[in-house]
BATI-148119 format. One record per residue: residue number from 1; x, y, z of N, C-alpha, C in turn. Coordinates in steps of 0.001 Angstrom, whole numbers. Atoms other than C-alpha are relative to their C-alpha. Example, Ala and Ser with C-alpha at 12.3 -4.5 7.8 and 13.67 -1.06 7.14 Angstrom:
BATI-148119
  num      n.X      n.Y      n.Z     ca.X     ca.Y     ca.Z      c.X      c.Y      c.Z
    1      890    -1190        0    12300    -4500     7800      900     1200        0
    2     -820    -1190      -60    13670    -1060     7140     -770     1090      730
END
This chain:
BATI-148119
  num      n.X      n.Y      n.Z     ca.X     ca.Y     ca.Z      c.X      c.Y      c.Z
    1     -457     1389       78     9999    44708    -7425      487     -453     1498
    2     -376      445    -1407    10252    42855    -4081     1333     -646      147
    3    -1300      632     -221    13635    41868    -2771     -117    -1289      821
    4       49     1308     -683    14050    38244    -1723     1480     -326      373
    5    -1319      527     -407    16959    37067      355     -249    -1563      189
    6      182     1449      -52    17200    33206     -109     1210     -602      679
    7    -1207      578     -707    19376    31169     2226     -155    -1515      -32
    8      -73     1443       92    20388    27512     1739     1366     -499      303
    9    -1237      632     -235    22969    25088     2714      642     -607    -1268
   10     -540      594     1222    23408    23500     -676     -318      836    -1233
   11      173     -915     1148    24064    25424    -3862     -865     -567    -1100
   12      797      453     1134    21573    25183    -6725      736      387    -1338
   13     -440     -154     1345    22706    24779   -10344     -559    -1025     -952
   14      837      749      841    21301    23123   -13373      421    -1509     -111
   15     -431     1376       79    23419    19946   -13217      102     -600     1388
   16     -152      538    -1403    23027    19420    -9469     -652    -1387      -87
   17      382     1449      168    22637    15638    -8909    -1061     -428     1127
   18      846      430    -1063    20686    15353    -5515    -1381      635     -122
   19     1384     -504      152    16941    15626    -5368     -362     1319      686
   20      251    -1285     -709    16788    18497    -2729      593     1114     -806
   21     -677    -1073      703    19211    20500    -4836     -691      291    -1319
   22      767     -164     1244    17081    19936    -7998    -1230      862      314
   23     1148     -769     -397    14077    21254    -6113      331     1437      241
   24     -520    -1376     -308    15967    24274    -4797      308      819    -1256
   25     -376     -563     1307    17346    24989    -8347    -1265      342     -742
   26     1187     -383      823    13932    24892    -9920     -770     1131      657
   27      715    -1120     -674    12171    26969    -7221      611     1299     -216
   28     -557    -1277       31    14625    29789    -7192      -24      571    -1441
   29      -31     -583     1373    14914    30068   -10957    -1443      273     -567
   30     1373     -228      458    11155    29866   -11434     -516     1363      613
   31      324    -1267     -584    10763    32770    -8986      675     1102     -796
   32     -692    -1028      802    13358    34761   -10955     -576      188    -1322
   33      547     -140     1364    11771    33966   -14312    -1355      797       24
   34     1244     -808      -39     8510    35541   -13000       72     1488     -189
   35     -262    -1374      105    10185    38930   -13161     -630      875      973
   36      662     -760    -1027     8552    39982    -9934      870      130     1200
   37     -904      -20    -1181    11555    39632    -7542     1421      186     -383
   38    -1537     -143       99    15127    40739    -7138      589     -940     1024
   39     -395     1131     -952    16736    37617    -5583     1500       20      186
   40    -1487      186     -456    20041    37365    -3625        3    -1352      810
   41     -146     1215     -615    21172    33987    -2597     1297     -118      915
   42    -1233      372     -828    23444    33016      333       60    -1517      232
   43      -39     1453       85    24682    29456       71     1437     -522      219
   44    -1288      597     -347    27554    27021      706      385    -1137     -982
   45     -364     1049      985    28872    25194    -2395     1260     -798      445
   46    -1179      651     -149    31368    22509    -2301     1067      589     -889
   47    -1066     -561      776    34810    23377    -3770     -196     -456    -1429
   48       39      450     1332    34208    21258    -6841    -1315      444     -745
   49     1248     -461      605    30807    22931    -7456       79     1508     -415
   50     -103    -1485      207    32034    26544    -7717      -62      223    -1522
   51      -24     -220     1500    32668    26250   -11547    -1360     -356     -597
   52     1344      396      586    29142    24775   -11982    -1020      933      271
   53      998     -998     -337    27293    27696   -10487     -348      791    -1231
   54      487     -633     1163    25196    29300   -13107    -1062     1075      257
   55     1090    -1029     -369    22945    31773   -11167      191     1350     -636
   56     -211    -1235      662    24438    34813   -12749     -604      -13    -1435
   57      627      114     1368    23217    33584   -16108    -1488      145       66
   58     1414     -148     -171    19708    33751   -14647     -348     1303      649
   59      241    -1346     -604    20151    37244   -13125     -133      -65     1514
   60      158       92    -1463    20355    35981    -9561     1302      340      628
   61    -1320     -315     -715    23130    37638    -7345      166    -1044     1156
   62     -193     1039    -1051    24721    35346    -4694     1248      391      706
   63    -1142     -170     -800    27141    35341    -1940      300    -1500      476
   64     -279     1492     -288    28989    31938    -1296     1152       62      985
   65    -1213      326     -838    31482    30586     1169      235    -1513     -211
   66     -434     1446      162    33394    27370      364      694     -446     1255
   67     -540      448    -1303    34085    25437     3564     1202    -1074     -256
   68    -1167      881      199    36500    22955     1968     1283      841      -59
   69    -1191     -816       57    39988    24262     2699     1248     -962      -55
   70    -1137      856       43    43462    22859     3200     -165     -968     1186
   71       47     1147     -998    44234    19816     5436     -317      535     1390
   72      136     -537    -1412    44545    21920     8620    -1390      673      210
   73     1296     -642     -142    41350    23951     8027    -1146    -1072       35
   74     1058     1024      -39    39353    20809     7305      -12     -817     1351
   75      -57      706    -1311    40613    19153    10474     -683      910     1092
   76      626     -878     -939    39653    22249    12462    -1517       91      -87
   77     1514        9      147    36201    22319    10923     -596    -1251      504
   78      487     1257     -475    35698    18683    11761     -112       30     1482
   79       -8     -118    -1513    36635    19343    15401    -1081      967      407
   80     1009    -1000     -366    34375    22378    15516    -1411     -641     -135
   81     1345      583      281    31444    20142    14147     -320    -1127      956
   82      262     1287     -810    31856    17293    16705    -1139       92      881
   83     1161     -120     -851    29386    18547    19174    -1286      -11     -650
   84     1283      -64      723    26769    19359    16638     -440    -1297     -689
   85      236     1268      589    27120    15931    15191     -314    -1104      922
   86       81     1194     -940    27266    13715    18235     -738      331     1337
   87      654     -274    -1185    25736    15647    21160    -1466       89     -206
   88     1473      -26      168    21998    14827    21392     -712     1141      399
   89      633    -1160     -557    21259    17939    23276      542     1324     -659
   90     -548    -1227      672    23022    20345    20867    -1048      860     -523
   91     1147     -955      377    20858    23502    20108     -268     -171    -1542
   92      345      134     1416    21206    22724    16323     -737    -1346     -316
   93      851     1132       18    19450    19439    16952      293     -976    -1202
   94     -398      802     1088    21320    17547    14231     -628      159    -1229
   95      728     -441     1345    19462    19432    11501     1093      667     -876
   96    -1084     -656      783    22703    21213    10422     1222      -10      859
   97    -1154       88     -752    26257    21049    11375      442     1465      373
   98     -364    -1343     -506    27863    24011    13322      660      788     -976
   99     -709     -832      949    30214    25101    10624     -863      579    -1177
  100      927     -555      944    27430    25426     8105     -891     1180      503
  101      906    -1012     -601    25192    27303    10482      745     1293      209
  102     -790    -1176     -287    27974    29639    11558      381      814    -1256
  103     -308     -654     1206    28962    30361     8008    -1145      770     -701
  104     1269     -710      550    25418    31213     6929     -400     1163      858
  105      371    -1155     -861    24865    33369     9965      990     1159     -251
  106     -908    -1125      378    28031    35379     9209     -347      681    -1301
  107      372     -676     1310    27022    35935     5606    -1295      742      191
  108     1255     -679     -328    23540    36939     6896      196     1388      561
  109     -234    -1333     -668    24909    39708     9104      786      925     -933
  110     -638     -772      900    27218    40814     6418     -924      672    -1077
  111     1051     -455      856    24291    41125     3962     -808     1121      673
  112     1018     -907     -731    22127    42970     6557      686     1429       75
  113     -665    -1404      -94    24827    45935     6679     -255      758    -1235
  114      178     -752     1276    23964    46791     3071    -1487      -46     -451
  115     1267      196      622    20577    45411     2242    -1188     -262     1045
  116     1142      316     -857    17026    45017     3715    -1094     -642     -867
  117      891      679      840    14930    42440     1968    -1527      120      424
  118     1457      -68     -378    11051    42315     1798     -378    -1467      392
  119      339     1340     -228    11064    38501     1901     1294     -812      313
  120    -1168      992     -295    13537    35852     3488     -480    -1331     -132
  121      357     1417      190    13289    32333     2223     1090     -817      562
  122     -993      923     -574    15022    29640     4301     -211    -1419     -535
  123      170     1451      658    15538    26253     2435      633     -984      877
  124     -313     1092     -822    15683    23231     4630      -48      384     1431
  125      308     -149    -1354    15080    22719     8280     1213      699      843
  126    -1170     -578     -696    18605    23585     9664      149     1394     -209
  127     -179    -1471      380    18687    26834     7776    -1113      807      663
  128     1115     -810     -600    15282    27866     9300      253      316     1438
  129     -383     -378    -1370    16979    27992    12712      528     1452       45
  130     -380    -1438      144    18280    31375    11531    -1185      959      121
  131     1246     -944       47    14727    32755    11733       35     1034     1099
  132      -35     -994    -1172    15348    34424    15075      920     1203     -362
  133     -837     -940      440    18270    36335    13647     -549      816    -1146
  134      775     -633     1091    16290    37137    10494     -977      950      550
  135     1040     -909     -586    13472    38585    12575      550     1200      650
  136     -658    -1132     -673    15825    40661    14582      626      941    -1034
  137     -678     -861      914    17735    42008    11549    -1060      748     -944
  138      961     -535      974    14641    42499     9247    -1365     -186      558
  139     1285      251     -646    11606    42889    11402    -1321      161     -883
  140     1239     -215      918     9274    43994     8519      -10    -1073    -1136
  141      -66      992     1122    10342    41081     6194     -962    -1233      167
  142      851     1146     -118     8038    38234     5432      934    -1160      -47
  143     -880     1186     -103     9638    34886     6381     -675    -1287     -488
  144      476     1220      652     9165    31657     4360     1005    -1139      334
  145     -813     1188     -380    10473    28253     5566     -323    -1104     -915
  146      305     1119      822    10738    25449     3056      403    -1340      718
  147     -104     1314     -654    10310    22021     4755      -77    -1021    -1058
  148       98      994     1029    11130    19534     2050     -498    -1400      682
  149      701     1037     -822    10278    16943     4764       68      513     1437
  150      -23     -321    -1404     9462    17232     8408     1121     -720      667
  151    -1242      668     -378    12885    16480     9907     -156     -843     1235
  152      204      833    -1226    11683    15206    13320     -645    -1312     -251
  153      610     1209      226     9668    12488    11716     1037     -999     -377
  154    -1057      868      306    12809    11030    10227      783     -543     1252
  155     -663      495    -1186    14440    10852    13631     -864     -801      827
  156      875      837     -693    11368     9393    15147       43    -1387     -588
  157     -123     1285      521    11599     6559    12729     1207     -703      301
  158    -1223      525     -465    15235     6124    13475      100     -631     1352
  159        2      505    -1379    14747     5791    17126     -955    -1205      186
  160      977     1041      -78    11701     3495    16730      548    -1330     -645
  161     -616     1152      673    13767     1235    14495     1161     -516      718
  162    -1133      429     -646    16835     1072    16593     -277     -985     1058
  163      166     1105     -951    17245    -2092    18688      958      234     1211
  164     -946     -146     -996    20293    -1178    20747     -513     1135     1048
  165      632     -928     -964    19091      541    24063      795     1294      134
  166     -752    -1279     -174    21968     3098    24388     -197      892    -1309
  167      166     -806     1246    21625     4218    20714    -1383      443     -146
  168     1436     -295       60    17798     4161    21009     -287     1287      879
  169      123    -1120     -898    17978     6522    23990      517     1321     -598
  170     -609    -1083      604    20334     8878    22213     -860      620    -1165
  171      829     -429     1091    18092     9011    19045    -1339      611      573
  172     1229     -538     -524    15025     9611    21204      206     1466      483
  173     -361    -1295     -429    16768    12607    22716       67     1069    -1105
  174      -41     -835     1192    17589    14008    19315    -1337      268     -600
  175     1326     -170      531    14118    13473    18161     -863      980      814
  176      889     -852     -833    12375    15204    21095      566     1465       -6
  177     -445    -1326       64    14741    18211    20932     -260      637    -1356
  178      304     -492     1365    14416    18506    17163    -1427      302     -206
  179     1445     -262      109    10725    18261    17274     -472     1294      640
  180      326    -1223     -704    10461    21028    19807      516     1185     -710
  181     -693    -1046      686    12894    23331    17906     -686      285    -1343
  182      659      -95     1350    11301    22600    14475    -1339      632      132
  183     1403     -572     -114     7768    23337    15660       36     1446      444
  184     -221    -1357     -319     8987    26511    17268      166      980    -1138
  185     -331     -784     1217    10433    27773    14132    -1194      116    -1030
  186     1153       17      877     7351    26801    12071    -1065      991      546
  187     1049     -845     -553     5163    28750    14520      362     1508     -163
  188     -450    -1285      230     7331    31823    14032      -77      525    -1518
  189       -9     -300     1393     7482    31740    10268    -1388      488     -528
  190     1310     -553      641     4845    33619     8068     -629    -1037     -933
  191      515     1015      857     4610    30827     5485      893    -1131      190
  192     -759     1224      -58     5715    27224     5704     -352     -833    -1250
  193      273      835     1162     6048    25171     2547      299    -1481      348
  194     -260     1506     -106     5653    21350     2740     -155     -563    -1416
  195      152      591     1246     5865    19037     -178    -1114     -988     -129
  196     1173      803      138     2727    17121      537     -960      217     1151
  197     1101     -235     -937     -647    17118     2369      284     -763     1387
  198     -162      770    -1228      501    14468     4871      936      758     1011
  199     -848     -775     -832     3308    16698     6164     -745     1220      559
  200      790    -1163     -557      892    19560     6428     -899     -459     1145
  201      802      559    -1024    -1429    17404     8468      867     -244     1309
  202     -942      292    -1139     1556    16363    10725      261     1292      720
  203     -306    -1237     -649     2341    19997    11350    -1297      625      748
  204     1198     -523     -662    -1356    20984    12061     -412     -858     1174
  205      272      861    -1206    -1669    18044    14414      798      404     1132
  206     -888     -495    -1060     1137    19632    16318      -96     1527      171
  207      416    -1316     -363     -622    22994    16502      667     1147     -861
  208     -410    -1037      859      950    24881    13547    -1297      340     -842
  209     1211     -492      700    -1771    27038    11887      -65     -478    -1409
  210      166      605     1294    -3152    25428     8809      180     1192    -1045
  211       11    -1141      946    -3538    28900     7074     1387      453     -447
  212    -1359     -376      408      221    29480     6949      776    -1068     -721
  213     -739     1053      631     1112    26135     5438     -428      -83    -1479
  214      170       80     1452     1451    25992     1635      632    -1287     -553
  215     -585     1284      479     1716    22605      -51      588      207    -1386
  216     -657     -134     1235     4226    22668    -2890      761    -1312     -420
  217     -646     1190      481     5286    19560    -4889     1511      224     -233
  218    -1444     -159      309     9034    18883    -5111      208     -145    -1568
  219     -488      256     1340    10832    19027    -8421      287    -1535     -249
  220     -506     1229      333    11344    15673   -10046      167      -62    -1493
  221     -173      208     1317    12646    14564   -13352    -1128     -855     -597
  222     1127      747      527     9656    13460   -15491      482     -792    -1151
  223     -443      971     1037    10368    10341   -17543    -1161     -582     -867
  224     1190      452      746     7043    10260   -19411      302     -571    -1410
  225     -308      441     1408     8826     9718   -22744      764    -1318      -62
  226     -701     1266      -50    10601     6545   -21613    -1023    -1085     -628
  227      762     1045      635     9412     3669   -23768      361    -1385      525
  228     -307     1351     -471     9186      252   -22056      396    -1038     -972
  229     -327     1114      889    10858    -2665   -23675    -1074    -1060      180
  230     1015     1038      -47     8722    -5624   -24505      305    -1041     1071
  231     -264     1068     -970    10510    -8191   -22423      848      628     1162
  232     -670     -643    -1133    11335    -6375   -19097      314    -1042     1092
  233     -370     1080     -945    13317    -8531   -16682      974      511     1077
  234     -819     -528    -1130    14942    -6315   -14070     -897      583     1117
  235      517     -738    -1150    13975    -5190   -10639      894     1241      315
  236     -894    -1151     -133    15240    -1663   -10048     -196      634     1367
  237       62     -816    -1143    16240      181    -6991      949     1170     -342
  238     -584    -1354      502    17308     3899    -7355       52      966     1187
  239     -180     -997    -1112    18774     6379    -4887     1490      160      410
  240    -1373     -266     -427    21847     7936    -3413      367    -1035     1103
  241     -528     1155     -897    23701     4940    -1839      659      362     1265
  242     -635     -421    -1221    25459     6978      748     -998      124     1128
  243     1075     -174    -1112    22157     7458     2561     -387    -1291      590
  244      239     1253     -696    21543     4811     5127    -1282     -654     -481
  245     1291      577      363    17886     4246     4146      129     -711    -1391
  246     -181      653     1402    18919     3506      458      913    -1232      134
  247     -884     1183     -172    21784     1215     1497     -727    -1153      583
  248      756     1108     -584    19466     -773     3749     -937     -650     -908
  249      942      545     1046    16876    -1136     1003      700    -1008     -938
  250     -817      796      862    19483    -2403    -1411      394    -1343      545
  251     -435     1267     -650    20882    -4967     1011    -1154     -911      263
  252     1102      824     -236    17448    -6085     1935     -570     -764    -1180
  253      438      573     1284    16459    -6702    -1676      931    -1158     -401
  254    -1022     1085      338    19681    -8748    -2158     -136    -1197      863
  255      -61     1024     -889    19309   -10827      945    -1419     -612       94
  256     1358      531     -326    15495   -11251     1272     -817     -303    -1306
  257      873      119     1116    13985   -10922    -2226      651     -882    -1114
  258     -573      643     1182    16517   -12124    -4863      111    -1555      189
  259      -82     1530     -109    16983   -15686    -3363    -1323     -690     -223
  260     1274      644      283    13260   -16293    -3496     -423       51    -1486
  261      400     -109     1396    13267   -15426    -7232     1077     -690     -881
  262    -1082      577      644    16219   -17662    -8157     -316     -839    -1244
  263      449      755     1142    14252   -19676   -10636     -532      770    -1153
  264      531     -852     1065    13198   -16658   -12682     1151      755     -664
  265     -980     -722      724    15208   -14817   -15302     -138     1492      312
  266       86    -1379     -500    15354   -11600   -13225     1416      391      506
  267    -1231     -589     -645    18280    -9376   -12272     -460     1269      820
  268      160    -1031     -846    18454    -6674    -9630      991     1183     -471
  269     -735    -1120      452    19724    -3265   -10919      -61     1134     1117
  270     -161     -940    -1134    20949     -885    -8095      734     1200     -524
  271     -500    -1204      563    21511     2634    -9293      146     1044     1168
  272     -110    -1043     -910    22920     5480    -7114     1537      238      342
  273    -1385     -307     -266    26125     7315    -6187      448     -462     1279
  274     -693      339    -1231    28599     6306    -3616     -442    -1251      728
  275      336     1236     -763    27661     2632    -2874     1133     -418      900
  276    -1011      448     -988    29350     1259      208      636    -1327     -431
  277     -712     1250      358    31851    -1615      -50     -861    -1149      229
  278      857     1099     -248    29398    -3887     1585     -877     -344    -1140
  279      814      141     1151    27136    -3355    -1247      777     -475    -1334
  280     -853      340     1198    29830    -3463    -3993      315    -1549       22
  281     -413     1490     -104    30923    -6907    -2709    -1048     -937     -253
  282     1094     1033      168    27523    -8398    -3267     -278      -86    -1586
  283      287      -90     1431    27708    -7793    -7091      252    -1436     -555
  284      -92     1310      610    27181   -10972    -9198     -717        7    -1310
  285      695       82     1308    25589   -12169   -12406    -1485      582       97
  286     1375     -401      -89    22070   -11445   -11037     -199     1399      790
  287      177    -1230     -821    22824    -8280    -8973     1141      952     -535
  288     -887     -996      655    24338    -5219   -10747        8     1287      836
  289     -144    -1234     -708    25603    -2250    -8747      602     1015     -901
  290     -431     -871     1128    25757      578   -11200      691     1263      457
  291     -463    -1321     -423    26798     3554    -9038     -789     1075     -627
  292      774    -1117      577    25870     6976   -10332      -88     -144    -1524
  293      257       66     1435    24263     6930   -13742     -572     1326     -514
  294      538    -1261      499    23692    10141   -15641    -1246      -98     -648
  295     1286      169      710    20972     8873   -17848     -571    -1412      318
  296      631     1203     -524    18708     6368   -16310    -1071     -605     -900
  297     1081      463      919    16302     5916   -19271       68    -1423     -327
  298      -82     1360      476    17632     2683   -20413     -207    -1068     1075
  299      311      837    -1105    17330     1232   -16920    -1468      -44      263
  300     1454     -147     -129    13777     2485   -16598     -739     -836    -1046
  301      686      668      985    12823     1060   -19888        3    -1578       -6
  302     -156     1469     -174    13981    -2467   -18954     -562     -542     1342
  303      396      424    -1378    12520    -2482   -15408    -1445     -578      -53
  304     1280      595     -276     9726    -4921   -14632     -731      731     1070
  305      616     -776    -1157     9197    -2886   -11413     1077      627      657
  306     -934     -648     -989    10855     -671    -8909     -497     -397     1386
  307      264      415    -1371    10943    -2035    -5342      596      964      961
  308     -442    -1038    -1027    11207      499    -2483     -336     -354     1374
  309      354      401    -1455    11178    -1246      876      588      830     1132
  310     -620     -921     -962    12033     1742     3004     -341     -277     1409
  311      221      112    -1453    12469     1491     6729      158     1326      649
  312     -276    -1305     -632    13756     5046     7357     -428     1110     -947
  313      251    -1172      849    13237     8557     6041    -1407      721      339
  314     1281     -672     -184    10403    11037     5863     -162      942    -1266
  315      378     -785     1157     8614    13229     3286     -282     -761    -1211
  316      283      586     1217     7809    12592     -205     1247     -546     -807
  317    -1152      622      594    10059    10258    -2172       48      200    -1497
  318     -154     -473     1441    11193    11742    -5481      176    -1233     -943
  319     -248     1156      868    12400     8324    -6803    -1353     -662     -335
  320     1388      647      240     8741     7034    -6516     -661      753    -1066
  321      739     -835     1142     7405     9956    -8612      656     -182    -1237
  322     -694      145     1288    10088     9528   -11165     -307    -1261     -556
  323      316     1318      622     9444     5794   -11588    -1458        6     -471
  324     1455      -36      510     5717     6386   -11852     -160      741    -1150
  325      109     -813     1204     6209     9097   -14370      488     -818    -1329
  326     -435      790     1022     8039     6515   -16506     -857    -1156     -270
  327      908     1136      268     5226     4010   -16190      573    -1376      579
  328     -535     1219     -655     7202     1566   -14007     -875     -338     1154
  329      701      369    -1244     5125     -395   -11485      865      143     1204
  330     -812     -159    -1252     6248      678    -8019     -536     -867     1079
  331      361      792    -1156     6181    -1694    -5073      645      696     1170
  332     -566     -596    -1104     6558       40    -1809     -917      -33     1161
  333      736      133    -1210     5337      407     1789     -585     1397      298
  334      664    -1336     -397     3609     3226     3788      963     1119       16
  335     -995    -1191       32     6899     5143     4134      286      401    -1355
  336     -350     -340     1342     7730     4878      449    -1088      890     -721
  337     1110     -613      761     4280     6149     -629     -591     1231      744
  338      633    -1066     -779     3636     8726     2104       56     1201     -767
  339      178    -1310      664     2404    12039      792     -426      -95    -1485
  340      321      151     1467     1607    10535    -2630    -1340     -744       39
  341     1409      487     -130    -2162     9943    -2939     -369    -1103    -1071
  342      273      972      967    -1906     7029    -5230     -793    -1163      551
  343      899     1105     -437    -4298     4023    -5066      690    -1340     -195
  344     -638     1256        1    -2959      660    -4100     -735    -1000    -1027
  345      605     1012      962    -3547    -2000    -6850     -486      678    -1282
  346      433     -761     1230    -4460      784    -9403     1253      740     -581
  347    -1071     -911      429    -1413     3108    -9536     1380     -435      607
  348    -1253      648     -559     1169     1178    -7429     -474    -1188      819
  349      308     1065     -861     1393    -1803    -5227      513      222     1405
  350     -441      -89    -1371     1530    -1599    -1461      496    -1404      570
  351     -603     1161     -534     3905    -4223       54      595      299     1352
  352     -425     -232    -1330     4498    -4261     3771      919    -1061      617
  353     -904     1071     -506     6448    -7495     4138      629     -746    -1136
  354     -778      777     1010     8784    -9826     2348     -858     -787     -995
  355      714      921      840     6208   -12218     1080     -866      817    -1043
  356      843     -807      922     4034    -9495     -500      928      596    -1161
  357     -890     -404     1162     7055    -8130    -2470      214    -1172     -930
  358     -232     1251      789     7803   -11705    -3679    -1174     -258     -853
  359     1286      410      766     4138   -12449    -4648     -203      977    -1109
  360      258    -1005     1052     3797    -9087    -6606      941     -168    -1039
  361    -1046      187     1074     7056    -9546    -8451     -299    -1168     -819
  362      274     1226      815     6132   -13099    -9477    -1189      251     -827
  363     1256     -232      811     2644   -11965   -10615      354      927    -1213
  364     -311     -781     1128     4159    -9166   -12737      919     -692    -1070
  365     -884      777      863     6759   -11629   -14185     -891     -910     -885
  366      920      886      682     3963   -14030   -15129    -1121      635     -804
  367     1075     -715      689     1459   -11454   -16209      462     1439     -363
  368     -536    -1296      329     3326    -8560   -17900    -1075     1064     -370
  369     1021     -972      335       83    -7009   -19102     -566      728     1227
  370      363     -648    -1226     -741    -6237   -15466      828     1241      295
  371    -1034    -1084     -275     2451    -4232   -15120     -233     1158     -941
  372      214    -1106      950     1672    -2297   -18330    -1293      830      454
  373     1271     -694     -502    -1805    -1490   -16978      266      964     1136
  374     -379     -788    -1251     -379     -314   -13578      839     1215     -495
  375     -955    -1105      517     2329     1743   -15427     -720     1085     -643
  376      739    -1028      761     -131     3562   -17619     -861      830      973
  377      764     -764    -1061    -2338     4491   -14544      983      850      716
  378     -983     -941     -711      805     5745   -12694      303     1125     -769
  379     -360    -1207      841     1696     7948   -15682    -1130      958       76
  380     1174     -914      -20    -1847     9421   -15714       -8      651     1376
  381       48     -561    -1394    -1716     9984   -11934     1042     1161      129
  382     -959    -1066     -137     1501    11980   -12103     -285     1136     -965
  383      455    -1069      995      244    13960   -15185    -1000      841      677
  384     1258     -705     -534    -2977    14854   -13362      267      696     1319
  385     -228     -436    -1387    -1696    15424    -9844     1259      895      285
  386    -1213     -760     -244     1772    17097   -10139      329      996     -962
  387     -259    -1174      776     1744    20431   -11734      749     1036      801
  388     -927     -869     -886     4781    22254   -10096     -232     1401     -387
  389       79    -1426      471     4551    25378   -12251    -1318      669      487
  390     1294     -659     -442      872    25982   -11340       65      273     1519
  391     -204     -271    -1380     1695    25573    -7618      951     1130      305
  392     -818    -1151     -186     4523    27934    -7865     -564     1308     -309
  393      762    -1253      356     2374    30535    -9624     -898      414     1246
  394      874     -255    -1143      -53    30181    -6698      680      643     1119
  395     -840     -424    -1128     2701    30717    -4202      426     1486     -279
  396     -430    -1341      359     3997    33745    -6058    -1136     1053      165
  397     1163     -824     -207      528    35289    -6172     -286      308     1430
  398      286     -113    -1427       81    34724    -2448     1126      952      611
  399    -1015     -920     -545     3428    36473    -1637     -202     1429     -555
  400      252    -1322      593     2564    39288    -4016    -1080      743      709
END
């Protein structure tokens, strides 16, 4: 039985809320369920997550460090992180904060005093920067890096979008440093996992060997059993509202789309944890800010469509996969659909500007049968194209 050392910044458990954590949780437990590996995890849970950890129930051993401390410890940690958070030339390239990196590195060296794994899996870009220490400590181990998205692409979009010259220059520096470091790490790893073919092409275009890149879909909650209501009259936006790209989307829908639909019996439902005050203050009869919702089925069943006008971000968008699995017509742009090989006008609607969103929403409102048709096609697309278990089996066979 091969030994796997798995390293991640965020702890996996069955009730984890964020999309990356759900993917991590599914991957590691699927590997364990195969009965082909002895897995040990090094990770950094938040203080309030410790009681939620369930890895031992699945036979996975783990080593954790909780970085939340008393007031003085938290202040010291924030001071320690300042350079990694604000210095555009910091060697961690804004992919991981210094306290997380240092804690993981310390646990890695502690583990190496007792164990020698056959395989080391590093989940997320910042964690992959440990690869040079991993190679030194375990020269015979196979190394696998999981790139849920190509991080430098996200920073490239931030700098291209930024209008202020000083901020733009700073973001460009972060982008160029991160791109160089990220590609170096990918070239050293034995296997690189991406979540879609587009990211694979992006890496191969930057001289990463195609043969070492394995495309693995992310985990997403499948809402195929959601039954749409007959009279659907809500526009849905769904995502963690603490993230800048989601906050911007929600504000744009409020300011640019809803005024143009004032004569229609439509409401905007915004779902997602930690909405900012700027967003909360915009709530009214036609705009509902729901915050975190444990069960989104009822909101999906009432949705005329989900609008995803993203300006930032990179990688495959789990929210889009989930909406499509529920049969909700998705309106989004090239950023929202990237990595998802759906067909415009058949399985989703491509909208690149304000007027296109308005026109499609009006069309769906006036012609609900078209929305049902697109929703059914979207469901079929997800069923046919996204078999995560099959992809994981292929990866396990390749490692074996």
